[in-house]
N, C-alpha and C positions, 0 to 999 in steps of 0.2 A: 795579414796585412800589418806592416810595422806601424807605430804610433806616428813616425815622422811622415809616413807615406799619406796616412789619414789626415794629418793636418794640411799638408800640401793639397790634397784633392779638396778639402774643405774650403780652403782658401781660393781655389779656381771656382767653385761653386758659388761663393759669395760674390765673385766677380761676374757671375752670369756667363761661366765657361763651363763645358764639359770635359772633365778630366780623362776620359777614355775615348779612343777612336778606333774604329774597325774600318780598314780599307780593302775593298775587293780590289786587288790589283790585276785581276784578270777574269774574263767569263769563260775562258777556255778550260777544258777538262777532258782528259783522255778516257774518263770512266762513263757509263751510262747505267747508272744504278737504278734498279726497279724501285719505284716508290719515292725516288728523288723528285721534289717538286719545285726544285729551284728553276726560275724561269719558265714555269709552265704556263702556257698561253691561257689555260683555264681560269687562272687567277689574275690575267690581265686584261682579258676580254678582247678576243679578235687578234689581229695582227699584233705581235709584240713590238712595243715601243723600243725595247731593249736593242733591237737590230740596228737602230741608229745611233747608239751608243759608241764611242770611240774606245777601243781596247788598246791602251797604250802599250809602248814597247820600248826597250833600250834606254838611252839616255833620257828620252821625253818622259818615261815612267819613273826613273830615278829622281829627277829633278822635280818632277810633279809632286811625288809623295814627300821629298824633302821641303817643298815650298809650304805644303799644307801643314806638316808638323812644325815648321819654324813659325808659322802664323798662329796656329792654334795652341801650341805648346803643350800637348797631352803628356800625362804621365805615363800612359799605358797605349800601345798600338798593337792591334791584332791585324795580321796580313792574311787575307782569306781569299777564296776564289768562288767559282772555278776551282782550279787547284794552284796554289802559288808558285809550286815548283815547275809550272810550264814556264815561268819567268825566273828560272834558277840562276841565270847569268846576272839578271838584274838584283835579285835577292842578295847574291854574293858581294855585290857593290853596295847595296842599300843598307844591310843590317848593320855592318860595323859603323857607318855613319849615324844611324838611329842611336845605336848603343852610346856613341861618343857624345850624344846630346843628352845623356841621362834619362833616355826613354827606355822603359821596359818593353821588350818586343815579344809577340807571340806568334808563331806561324803555324796555321791549321792546315794539314795536309793529309792526303791518302798514302804519301810515301810511295807513289809508283815509281820514283827514280831516287837514286841514291841522294842522302843528304851530303852536303859538301863538307869534306873533311874538316875545313876550318871552324865549322860551327860547333865541333865536339869541345873546343876550348874556350868557348865565349860564356861569360857571366851575363846576368840580366836578360837572359833569353830564353824562352820556353818553346820546345817544338811538340805541337800536340798531333798525334796521328790517329785518325779516325779508323776504328775497327767495328765492322757491323756484326759483332757477335762471334760465336764460335767458327772454326775455319771451314766447316762445310756450308754454312749459311754465307759466310762473308765471301767466301771465294766465287760464289755464284753471283752474289749482289755487286762486288767491286772489282771483278776482273777488269783489267789485268793487274790490279793492285792486290794480288793474293797473298795469304800469309808467308808463302815461300819468299815472295819478292819483298814484302814489307821487312822481314827478318834479315834479309840480305842487305837491304838498303839503310836500315838503322843500326848495322853493326858498328860497334865503336862509339856509339852515342847514347845520351841519356835522355829519354823522352817521356811525355804523357801519354798514355794510352787512353783515348776517349771512346766509350760505347754509348749509343743511344738505345735505350731499351725500349723494345716494342711488345705489342700484343702478341705476336708470334712467340717471342722469347718467354714471356710470363705463363704461357700455356704449357711450358715444359718443366717439370719439377727441377729445382736446384740449377736452372741455367746460369744464373748470376755466380754461383759458387764455382760452377765448371769453368766459367770464363776467367774468373780470379785465379783459378788453379792453373790455367794455361799461360797466363801472362805476369803473374806476380813473381815466380821464380827467375824470370829472365833478367840478366844483368843490364839490359838496355831500358827496362822499365824503371823509371823514377818513381812514378805515382800513376794511379788510375782514377779515371772520373767516369761517372754514369751521368748521363741526362735521360729524361723520359721524353718520348716521342711527342712533338708538339704539333697538332694539326691546324689547318686553317679551318675557319668557320664553314660549316657545311660538308666537311669532307666526310667520306665513309670509306675508310681504308683499313686493311687487316693490321696494319702498324699501330692503330690507335688503341691504347689501353682501356678497358673498362674500368669503372670506379673500383671495383675489387681487385683488379690487376695492379692498378696503380697503388692501392695500400699494400698489396702483397710485396710489390717491388720495395716500397718505402720499409717494410718490416724486415724484409731479407737484408737489405743494405745496413740497416741500423744493427743487426746481429753479425753480418759478415765483417764490419769495420773493426769488430774486436778480434777477429782471427787473421785479418790480412792488413798489416799496417800500411802497404802501399795504396790501399784504397783511402784516397786523400778527401775524405768527405765527412767533415764534423757533425756531430748529432744535431746540432742546432741548424745546420744547412739541410739536413736530411728531412727534418721535421717541417721545413717550409714548403716541401713537395706536397704536403697535405693541405695546404692553404695557399695555393697560387695567387698572384695579384689578379684584381677584377678586370683591370684594363691597363693600357700602356702607361696612363698618367699615375697609376698606383705601383708601377714596377721601377725600383731605384735604378736597375740596370739601363731600362730605356731611357730613363731621365738624364743619366750620367755618360751614356755613350752616344757618339755621333758615328753614324754608318754612311758610307760613301760607296757609290757603285764604281764600275770600271773606268768611266770617263773622269773620275776624280772630282766630279762637280755635283752630280745627282745624288740627292739624300735619299737613302733608303727609309722608309717610314712604314708602320710607327715604331718599329724596332727592328732587329737584326733580321728577324724572320720575314719582314715585309708583308705585302698582301693583307689579309685580314686574319691574324692568328687568333687561335681560340684561346684567350687568356685564361679561361677556366681550366685549360687543360695543359696549361704551359709547363714544361718539364726542363727549361733551360737551367744548366747548373750555375751559370754567371747570375742569373736572375735571383735564384734561390739563395746563392752565397751572399749577395748584398742585402737581400731580404732579411737574412739572419742577422746582419750588421745592424739593420735599421731596427730590429725587433729587440735588440739588447738595450736594457735599461741602464742609465748611468746613475750610479748610486743606489741601483735598484728601484728608482722612481720614475725618471724620465726617459721615454724610449727614444732612441737615437734618431728613429724615423721622424718624430715630431720636430726635433731640431733641424733634420734635413730638409723637410718640407718648408720650414719657415726660412732657411738658408736659400732655398730655390727662389722663393718669391722675392726675398732682399736681392738676389743676384739678378733676377730678371728686371726688377725695378732699376737697379744701379746700370745695367746694360742699356736700357731705354733711355735714361737721362744722360748717359755719357757718349753713347753712339747715335750718330745720325741715322735715318732710316735708310737701309740699303735694299736694292731688288731681292726678292726671296728666290734662291735657286729652285729650279724645278725639283718637285718632290715626287718620287716615282714608288709606287707601292710594289716592289718587286721582292723576290725571295732571295736571300742572300746565303 
């Protein structure tokens, strides 16, 4: 992150604003991935409230997102789903307008359909393609977004490959190295990210890493980053995986990112995972990246995190003093 971007983000925090915005532009997805707990009724209790949410389309979606961005003025916007490419026509209209506003845009997709050719020449934009491990496992979990289809659909583009590390992967020797060997040589791969699987409280799933598997994954990534330059994960970030935030109020990413569901009104809380995430097992790369920034000591003495927390308090006090009380939007603990 550039110094100028840090200064701008800090200024928004001091005003009581959140510099990052994540918008679920659709709940629709052509995939039915085993183990995907997004919108699972077990986490919502009974009949899903989400069925009543409005999934916007067309001009209504484009104008709705632009209204939110113009009102909140974020520095970074992530467009997620569902799968955002379900609304590819709206994205082709929306993304140039967001970039023209000076907003950095990130689209998170399974690449089940071709990326628009116009995206290849855009700066200030990052396309993150979710890949669930090596081809045999991925093709079972993410069909129809198979390796073959992804490679065809990202041809001519430069993308970030993101893989969530699971317990099954870490039970196989050198799995992460094999994954990097598969994706690093590809010209479409600009960089590679790993997250660790983040469960909900009370979950018992094979995807959950044991403490030993978690540490093994950290050690593997620390070593692999030396041999694979496209593994874009600094050492300071990787070491934060060993000490995840104790709760959402201790998570810099959760505190600086507003997450909205598909009706463009409902806030997803307490963070992008929604529900009741097990913060002690958090493996979110964004959370760890900002935790690494917070752990950095200015002049070797003062942790950035201490200044950040003070800035949050100042911003909240200023916001209360400046703005009149407004009705709180419905807050829904959903998975995003």
